[in-house]
C-alpha angles and dihedrals in degrees: 000000000000118000086229094064118109105260144165090210124101116257110224112214125190118193120199108201122196125199117273092031122143118265088208092059091051093047091048088057102043104035095059089053091049092049092047090055093048096046095044092044091226140084101268092155138022123187141189128194114217133178129200093259101019093250125122118274128211120233123216090263091059097251117128124231116214115218127224087216144312123297094254090058092068111090101188144326144159104263131020116193124192112207117190139149133175121019093359095171091057088066103046128050130218090251091054090049088052088052090053090052091054093038092054089077089070091064135068091222140008128212138191123198126196103335092354087097088069090060093049088050093050088050089057093244095123099053108129092002135111115245146159137204136184110314092242090065103036098103095047091041091056091048093050100044103046093166092059125083100228116206128186091224125134090243134354128207115194108174105288098357126083126187124184130193103217148308103316092043088050090059089048091051094048090053088050090052092048091047091051096049106034106015145268096280090056092052091050090051092050091049089050092053089062095037086240121159106209100213101146132091119214088246094055109118120248109249126227087218124029105227100187115179094356089091090061093050099042119002093179092065091049091049090050091052091050089052089052091048091055092051105048097121094046106028118208125209123269086242089059091049091051091047091056088055093047092238133111123264088242091055091050091050091052093049092052092048092049098047105025103022092231140082124266090243094053092045091049091051090049090052090054092047091048089057090044091053090054089052091049096049102033104036139042093230114145113256091243089057092048090051090053094046091053098046104257115145094214140019091240092054090049093049093050094050093044093049092048092055101036102026092234135077113255091253093051091046091054090055095052 
């Protein structure tokens, strides 16, 4: 039976947490289940946190998560989630990934949150499936897992495999799970407990920049930024951006100055450098490749722009 079928039974969730995971991701998974249990006055969900060795792990914020046991101690369950963040493959061995592949047969469904999708992929659990991961890794993820249909969605459900892009999409997914199992009113109540306005669909793309209320104040600026985001490797002119919005370049300049206190050109360059910095710090890509991926026509041009913004050359920044 699917875990998304309406049911009076308790859904047993096991969460494997790796070091350097996000505390916000973990909270976005556990607290909605806790609230659903309280509001429904029954045990809709149970959960256990496990680590590879059963020892506490430290999140990126420095707080430690105490485990209920090690992964091997769990005999079965309905849903196994893998939560990981930075440097995920430094904290799990190929033998342990092989164990997860075999262990997946004990569960009705498997999930990967943030970079947890990489571990599912390495375990061979995403072959022939649709999946997502955090937006910073989408391009590399697609290159690495050629047998997987990679989507930029907030979360993706493909039969018995779930992949989620980050903390906010995790909350969205948990509301979807609650809605599927115990009804729409229950999901609305849980969202209300956390003063959370559920305004996203699972298929909404993960943004490079979260624009919040700006879209309500000036949708033309947010649309311009989304156009820029989709053209980082081959930048287009500000004139072309304005043309797609059916406004003049001068009008676009004025809108950016009014709402963001900068010009469209400067903002566009900063977007490209933001993506470049992620590549510099979070990958081992050669600087020439990073320059190409972020739309610079030469390595020297990339290095000059990067140093001007971050006060270090890309190579020096990577060594910090």
